[in-house]
C-alpha positions as CSV (number, residue, x, y, z in Angstrom):
1,M,252.5,242.6,9.6
2,P,255.0,240.1,8.5
3,S,257.3,238.9,11.4
4,S,260.5,239.6,9.5
5,R,259.7,243.3,9.4
6,R,258.3,243.7,13.2
7,K,260.8,245.6,15.0
8,Q,262.1,244.2,17.9
9,F,261.4,245.8,21.5
10,D,264.7,247.2,22.9
11,P,264.2,247.8,26.6
12,I,267.5,249.9,27.0
13,T,266.2,252.6,24.7
14,H,262.4,252.5,26.3
15,E,261.5,255.9,28.1
16,L,259.9,253.9,31.2
17,V,263.1,251.7,31.8
18,P,265.8,253.5,34.0
19,K,269.1,253.7,33.2
20,H,271.1,250.2,33.6
21,E,274.8,249.6,33.4
22,V,277.3,246.7,34.3
23,L,279.9,248.0,36.6
24,P,283.4,247.4,35.9
25,L,285.0,244.8,38.6
26,E,286.9,247.8,40.3
27,E,283.9,249.9,40.8
28,A,281.8,246.9,41.9
29,V,284.6,246.2,44.7
30,K,284.3,249.7,45.7
31,V,280.4,249.7,45.9
32,L,280.4,246.4,48.0
33,R,283.4,247.7,50.4
34,E,281.2,250.8,50.8
35,L,278.2,248.9,51.6
36,G,279.9,246.4,53.7
37,I,278.3,243.4,52.1
38,H,279.0,240.5,49.7
39,P,277.5,240.5,46.2
40,Q,275.1,237.6,46.9
41,K,273.4,239.9,49.4
42,L,272.5,242.4,46.9
43,P,268.8,242.1,45.4
44,W,269.1,239.5,42.7
45,I,268.3,240.0,38.7
46,K,268.1,236.7,36.6
47,A,270.6,236.2,33.6
48,S,267.5,235.8,31.4
49,D,266.1,239.0,32.2
50,P,265.8,241.1,28.9
51,I,267.9,244.0,30.1
52,V,270.7,241.8,31.4
53,Q,270.8,240.0,28.0
54,Q,270.6,243.3,26.1
55,L,273.8,244.5,28.3
56,K,275.3,241.1,27.8
57,A,276.1,240.9,31.6
58,K,277.0,237.5,33.0
59,P,276.2,235.6,36.3
60,G,278.3,237.2,39.0
61,D,278.4,240.8,37.5
62,I,276.7,243.6,39.4
63,I,274.2,246.1,37.7
64,K,273.9,249.7,38.6
65,I,270.4,251.1,38.0
66,E,269.6,255.0,38.1
67,R,265.9,256.0,38.6
68,I,264.7,259.3,39.2
69,S,262.2,259.4,42.5
70,P,258.8,261.1,42.4
71,F,260.7,263.9,44.0
72,G,263.1,264.3,41.4
73,T,266.3,262.9,43.1
74,K,268.3,260.5,41.5
75,V,268.0,256.9,43.1
76,V,270.8,254.3,42.4
77,T,270.1,250.6,43.3
78,Y,272.6,247.7,42.5
79,R,271.5,244.1,41.3
80,F,273.5,240.8,41.3
81,V,273.2,238.8,38.3
82,V,272.2,235.1,39.0
83,V,271.7,232.4,36.7
84,G,268.1,231.9,35.2
């Protein structure tokens, strides 16, 4: 298939990729206050990550990730976007 007709992979809509969203500043501050940490203490995700690029997140943003655990419960995690 010619490359001009090849469909690009969209990580946001793939069924195996959990829901990702960039937190608004007010919500990010609230989450950090509840956790009692600075953003740099969150697990990091590089700005070069395809999902980060798709979301148009910038270094310093916090990404909320929602997964369904093997037990069927919703698990929320956060990542701090860093240069890379």
